[in-house]
C-alpha positions in Angstrom: -35.5 13.1 -22.3 -32.0 11.9 -22.5 -30.4 8.7 -20.7 -27.3 8.5 -18.5 -26.0 4.9 -17.5 -23.7 4.8 -14.6 -21.8 1.6 -14.8 -20.4 0.5 -10.9 -21.6 1.7 -8.0 -18.6 1.6 -5.6 -17.2 3.9 -3.0 -17.0 6.8 -5.3 -20.2 6.9 -7.2 -22.6 8.1 -4.6 -22.4 11.9 -4.6 -22.1 11.6 -8.7 -25.7 9.7 -8.8 -27.0 12.0 -6.0 -25.7 15.1 -8.2 -27.8 13.3 -11.3 -30.6 12.6 -9.7 -31.1 16.2 -8.3 -30.8 17.8 -11.7 -32.7 15.1 -13.6 -36.1 17.1 -13.7 -34.8 20.3 -15.1 -32.4 18.7 -17.5 -34.8 16.0 -18.4 -32.4 13.1 -17.7 -32.7 9.3 -17.0 -30.5 7.3 -15.3 -29.8 4.1 -14.8 -26.9 3.0 -12.1 -26.1 -0.8 -13.0 -23.9 -2.5 -10.4 -23.0 -6.4 -10.0 -24.8 -6.0 -6.3 -28.4 -4.7 -7.2 -29.0 -3.8 -4.1 -26.5 -1.3 -3.5 -27.5 0.5 -6.8 -30.9 0.4 -5.9 -30.2 2.1 -2.2 -27.9 5.1 -4.2 -31.1 5.9 -6.5 -33.7 5.9 -3.6 -33.9 9.5 -3.5 -35.0 9.8 -7.0 -37.2 6.7 -7.9 -39.1 9.1 -10.4 -36.0 9.5 -12.4 -33.3 6.8 -11.6 -33.4 3.4 -11.6 -30.9 0.5 -10.1 -30.2 -2.3 -12.1 -28.1 -5.6 -11.8 -25.4 -6.1 -14.2 -22.1 -8.2 -14.3 -20.3 -6.0 -16.2 -18.0 -8.8 -17.2 -20.9 -10.1 -19.3 -20.2 -8.7 -22.5 -23.3 -9.3 -24.4 -25.5 -8.2 -21.2 -23.2 -4.7 -20.8 -23.6 -4.0 -24.7 -27.1 -4.4 -24.6 -27.6 -2.1 -21.6 -24.9 0.5 -22.9 -27.1 0.5 -26.5 -30.1 2.2 -24.9 -28.7 5.0 -23.3 -27.3 8.4 -24.7 -24.1 8.6 -22.2 -21.8 6.1 -20.3 -20.0 6.6 -17.3 -17.7 4.2 -16.2 -17.1 3.9 -12.3 -15.8 0.4 -12.9 -12.1 -0.6 -11.9 -9.9 0.9 -14.4 -9.0 -2.3 -15.8 -12.3 -2.9 -17.1 -12.9 0.7 -19.2 -11.1 -0.4 -22.2 -14.2 -3.0 -22.9 -16.8 -0.6 -22.0 -15.0 2.0 -24.4 -14.7 -0.2 -27.5 -18.8 -0.8 -26.8 -19.2 2.9 -26.7 -17.2 3.3 -30.0 -19.1 0.2 -31.5 -22.7 1.6 -30.2 -21.9 5.4 -30.9 -22.0 6.5 -27.4 -20.2 9.4 -25.7 -18.3 8.2 -22.3 -16.9 9.8 -19.2 -14.0 8.1 -16.9 -12.5 9.3 -13.8 -9.3 7.2 -14.7 -6.1 7.4 -16.3 -6.1 7.2 -20.3 -4.8 3.5 -20.9 -2.2 3.5 -23.8 -4.4 1.7 -25.9 -7.0 4.3 -26.0 -5.1 7.1 -27.2 -4.8 4.9 -30.7 -8.3 4.7 -30.8 -8.4 8.7 -30.5 -9.2 9.0 -34.3 -11.6 6.3 -34.7 -13.7 8.4 -32.0 -13.2 11.6 -33.6 -14.7 10.0 -37.1 -17.5 8.6 -35.0 -18.4 12.1 -33.5 -17.8 10.8 -29.8 -16.3 12.1 -27.0 -14.4 10.2 -24.4 -13.9 12.5 -21.7 -11.1 11.0 -19.3 -9.4 11.9 -15.7 -12.5 13.3 -14.8 -12.3 12.6 -11.0 -10.0 14.0 -8.2 -6.6 12.9 -9.1 -6.4 12.7 -12.0 -9.4 15.4 -12.5 -9.8 18.2 -9.9 -5.8 18.2 -10.0 -5.9 19.0 -13.7 -8.4 21.4 -14.0 -7.0 23.7 -10.9 -3.2 23.3 -12.2 -4.4 24.5 -15.5 -6.3 27.3 -14.6 -3.6 29.0 -12.9 -1.0 27.8 -15.4 -3.0 29.4 -18.2 -3.4 32.6 -16.2 0.9 32.7 -15.1 1.1 32.5 -18.8 -1.2 34.9 -19.9 0.4 37.4 -17.8 4.0 36.8 -19.6 5.2 34.6 -16.6 7.8 31.7 -17.5 7.2 28.3 -15.6 10.0 27.1 -13.5 8.7 24.5 -11.3 5.4 22.7 -10.9 4.4 20.2 -8.2 1.3 18.8 -7.0 0.1 16.6 -4.9 -3.0 14.8 -3.5 -4.3 12.4 -0.9 -7.8 10.9 0.2 -6.8 10.8 4.1 -9.2 10.5 7.4 -10.5 14.0 8.7 -8.9 14.9 12.1 -11.4 14.4 14.4 -11.7 11.0 13.1 -8.3 10.3 13.1 -7.9 7.9 16.0 -5.4 5.4 15.0 -1.6 5.8 14.6 -1.3 5.5 10.9 -3.7 8.3 10.3 -5.3 6.6 7.7 -9.1 5.2 7.1 -10.2 3.6 3.8 -12.6 6.0 1.7 -11.8 4.6 -1.8 -10.7 1.0 -3.5 -8.5 -0.5 -0.7 -6.6 -2.8 -3.4 -5.5 0.7 -4.9 -3.8 1.7 -1.4 -2.4 -1.6 -0.7 -0.9 -1.8 -4.5 -0.3 2.2 -4.7 3.0 2.8 -6.3 3.7 -0.4 -8.3 3.7 -1.1 -11.9 7.0 0.9 -12.9 9.2 3.3 -11.4 8.0 6.6 -10.4 9.6 9.8 -12.9 9.9 13.3 -12.6 12.2 15.8 -13.2 14.2 18.1 -10.8 16.3 20.8 -11.7 16.6 19.9 -15.2 17.6 16.1 -14.0 15.1 13.0 -14.7 14.5 11.3 -12.0 13.6 7.4 -11.4 12.2 5.6 -8.0 11.8 2.0 -8.4 8.9 0.5 -6.3 11.4 -0.7 -3.2 12.6 2.9 -3.0 9.4 4.8 -3.4 8.4 5.1 0.3 11.9 6.2 1.8 12.3 8.8 -0.8 9.3 11.4 0.5 9.0 15.0 1.4 7.3 16.9 4.3 4.6 19.2 2.8 2.5 21.5 5.0 -0.5 22.5 4.1 -2.1 25.7 5.8 -4.8 24.8 8.0 -4.8 20.8 7.6 -1.3 19.8 8.8 1.9 18.2 7.6 2.1 15.4 5.4 4.5 13.1 3.6 4.4 13.4 -0.1 5.4 10.4 -2.3 6.1 10.4 -6.1 3.4 9.2 -8.4 3.9 7.4 -11.7 5.1 9.0 -14.7 4.8 12.9 -13.7 6.8 13.3 -17.1 3.9 12.5 -19.4 1.6 15.8 -18.4 4.6 17.9 -19.6 3.1 18.2 -23.0 -0.5 18.1 -21.9 0.3 21.1 -19.5 2.2 23.0 -21.9 5.3 22.6 -19.8 8.0 20.6 -22.2 10.9 23.1 -21.4 10.1 23.1 -17.5 13.3 22.1 -15.3 11.1 20.7 -12.5 7.8 18.8 -12.7 6.5 16.4 -9.9 3.0 14.8 -9.3 2.8 12.9 -5.8 0.4 11.3 -3.1 0.2 12.9 0.3 -0.1 10.7 3.6 0.0 11.7 7.3 3.5 12.2 8.4 4.9 9.1 9.2 2.7 6.7 7.3 5.0 6.1 4.4 8.3 4.8 6.7 5.8 2.4 8.3 4.2 1.5 5.0 7.7 0.8 3.8 8.0 -2.2 6.2 5.2 -3.9 3.9 7.1 -3.3 0.9 10.6 -4.4 2.2 8.9 -7.7 3.6 7.0 -8.3 0.3 3.6 -7.9 2.2 2.7 -6.0 -0.7 3.2 -8.4 -3.5 0.8 -9.6 -5.5 1.9 -12.2 -8.1 1.4 -15.6 -6.1 -0.5 -16.8 -3.7 0.3 -18.1 0.2 -0.4 -21.5 1.4 -1.0 -20.2 5.1 -4.1 -21.6 6.2 -7.3 -19.5 7.1 -6.5 -20.3 11.0 -3.0 -19.3 10.9 -2.2 -16.2 12.9 -1.1 -13.1 11.9 2.1 -13.5 13.4 2.8 -16.6 11.3 1.8 -14.3 8.1 4.5 -11.9 9.2 6.8 -14.8 10.1 6.4 -16.2 6.4 8.9 -13.2 4.9 11.3 -13.5 7.7 14.5 -15.2 7.7 14.7 -18.3 10.0 15.1 -17.5 13.6 15.6 -19.9 16.7 16.6 -17.0 19.2 14.2 -14.3 18.4 10.4 -14.3 18.5 8.5 -12.6 15.3 8.5 -9.2 16.4 12.2 -9.1 17.6 13.1 -10.7 14.3 11.4 -8.5 12.0 12.7 -5.4 13.9 16.2 -6.8 13.5 15.6 -7.8 9.9 14.5 -4.7 9.1 16.8 -2.5 10.9 13.8 -1.0 13.3 13.8 0.3 17.0 11.8 -2.1 18.5 10.5 0.7 20.6 9.9 3.1 17.7 6.9 4.4 15.8 6.9 2.1 13.1 6.6 -1.1 15.3 3.9 0.6 17.2 1.9 0.7 14.0 2.5 -2.8 13.4 1.9 -3.8 16.7 -1.5 -1.7 16.8 -2.4 -3.6 13.5 -1.9 -6.9 15.6 0.5 -8.7 13.2 2.3 -10.0 15.8 -0.7 -11.9 17.7 -0.4 -15.5 18.1 -3.8 -16.2 18.7 -5.7 -14.0 15.9 -6.5 -16.1 12.7 -5.8 -14.7 9.6 -9.4 -15.6 8.4 -8.8 -15.8 4.9 -6.3 -18.6 2.5 -5.3 -18.7 -0.9 -4.8 -14.9 -1.5 -1.6 -12.9 -2.4 0.3 -11.2 0.1 -1.3 -7.9 -0.5 -5.2 -9.4 -1.1 -4.1 -10.9 2.7 -2.8 -8.1 4.2 -5.7 -6.0 2.7 -8.2 -8.3 4.3 -6.6 -7.0 7.7 -6.4 -3.6 6.9 -10.1 -3.3 5.8 -11.2 -4.2 9.1 -8.5 -2.1 10.8 -8.8 0.9 8.5 -12.5 0.7 8.4 -14.5 4.3 8.6 -16.6 4.2 11.4 -20.3 5.0 12.0 -19.7 8.7 12.7 -16.2 8.7 10.9 -15.3 11.5 8.2 -12.7 11.3 5.6 -10.8 14.2 4.0 -9.2 14.9 0.8 -6.2 17.3 0.8 -4.6 18.8 -2.5 -1.5 21.3 -2.7 0.2 22.6 -5.7 3.2 24.4 -6.1 3.8 27.1 -8.8 7.1 28.8 -9.4 7.7 31.4 -12.3 9.5 34.1 -13.4 8.3 37.3 -14.5 9.5 40.9 -15.3 12.8 39.8 -14.1 11.2 38.5 -10.5 11.1 35.0 -9.2 7.6 34.0 -7.8 5.5 31.1 -6.2 2.2 30.4 -5.5 0.9 27.7 -3.5 -2.6 26.5 -3.9 -4.3 24.3 -1.4 -7.6 22.5 -1.3 -9.5 20.6 1.7 -12.6 18.7 1.6 -14.3 17.1 4.7 -16.9 14.3 3.9 -20.2 14.2 5.0 -20.5 10.8 6.6 -19.4 7.2 5.1 -21.4 7.4 2.2 -21.2 10.7 0.9 -17.1 11.4 1.4 -15.0 13.6 0.8 -13.8 11.2 -1.9 -16.9 10.4 -3.4 -17.8 14.2 -3.6 -14.5 15.3 -5.4 -14.7 12.3 -7.4 -18.3 12.2 -8.2 -19.2 16.1 -8.8 -16.8 16.5 -11.5 -17.9 13.9 -13.5 -21.4 15.0 -12.9 -20.9 18.3 -14.0 -18.7 17.3 -16.9 -21.8 14.8 -18.1 -24.1 18.4 -17.9 -21.6 20.1 -20.2 -21.6 17.2 -22.4 -25.1 16.5 -23.1 -26.0 20.2 -23.4 -23.3 20.8 -26.0 -20.6 22.5 -24.0 -18.1 20.5 -24.8 -17.8 20.0 -28.6 -14.6 18.6 -29.1 -14.5 15.0 -30.3 -12.3 12.1 -29.6 -9.9 11.1 -26.3 -9.5 14.4 -24.0 -8.7 15.5 -20.5 -10.3 18.0 -18.7 -7.0 20.7 -19.9 -9.1 23.3 -21.6 -11.0 26.7 -20.3 -14.3 25.1 -22.1 -14.2 22.2 -19.3 -12.3 23.4 -16.3 -13.7 27.1 -15.9 -17.6 25.7 -15.7 -16.4 22.9 -13.4 -14.2 24.6 -11.2 -16.8 27.1 -11.0 -20.0 25.1 -10.0 -17.6 23.0 -7.6 -16.9 26.1 -5.4 -20.9 26.3 -5.0 -20.1 23.2 -3.2 -17.6 24.3 -1.1 -14.8 22.7 -3.0 -12.3 25.9 -3.8 -8.6 26.4 -3.9 -7.0 28.7 -1.5 -4.2 30.6 -3.1 -0.9 32.2 -1.4 2.0 33.8 -2.8 5.1 33.0 -0.9 8.5 34.0 -1.0 10.4 32.2 -4.0 
């Protein structure tokens, strides 16, 4: 009997837990799901009480966390990314393999030799984005190279969105993963990519202005904006000499223009707390970011300040959120501008009882072979089951579950800090994902 510990039972953990429970008997697994909310953890393991247990854990309690990790063979951290390093250090000390869906922290690469010496595997970026994006890209890139192709451009975009049948608000967006990450998206340094051999930087205050329109067959048109540092993946993907490389995020067409209004005002700032009382109106919240005006009300002042058409689509989106309402109280106090805005969006962008979410991913490969230029578009669209087993939870959780099975069964023998970039990982994961209806459609288009 082998034991698996899942730390964190948030929005993205449901399908992972279900997958592990469904395979527990034949694989001889015992599963523990630890979360700060024990009732939530217990709910997610209800389908498999014989093989799975919900457990109350405050993951910031170092002693309790280490004691629980010590009892298991494999640790899967579904905690917020900033908490992973503590878990990883525990796993090194206690000699446990670990999987995360998150980007590799810079500090973790320096521990690679220690994990190798301990005979441990740390499998990172094993979710959707990062995760499925890497695996699906590498499968096609390796195939192109095997055929003698020379890569000229690679672009990859992914978005967690709302399914068309549940798209009933002007923003075209509802939360299917951590709302805080959505509100703070793009912060933490300029986006960086390369286009036709020239390195480009987009600072945060310009990020949602520099977008591209991307049409995904069968799913519609989207705005794409650059995501973090695309260039760090050149060496990982074996594309050091490629002239164009960009990784980005997708939102429904028109979203980015409206979100930019929040960025320009300062509503997404997270470095200070506001002094507005909880009974202040949302109009007062918006007014706090605007120059003083005795001639205009808050709505007109904002439109003038940002140069927006008072009857345009951006103002309509802001109207729909109730941001110029003088009667509706904020309901919270002492929070940052971003956290205050998040409080409102969690109410307005909540998945309804019958709502479904959607994940869309799109890759573009341009390469030269035998004197000809060719372009491949590869796209993925996944619709969620319901509010619990969302498309986001499926596409984040299932690759992790499959990866856990590979690792525990000896299918992954490399040790140290790993990304899912080799066929030994991406082939079995992508093949099994297809059995769940998660498959890419490829199309060769005019270069």
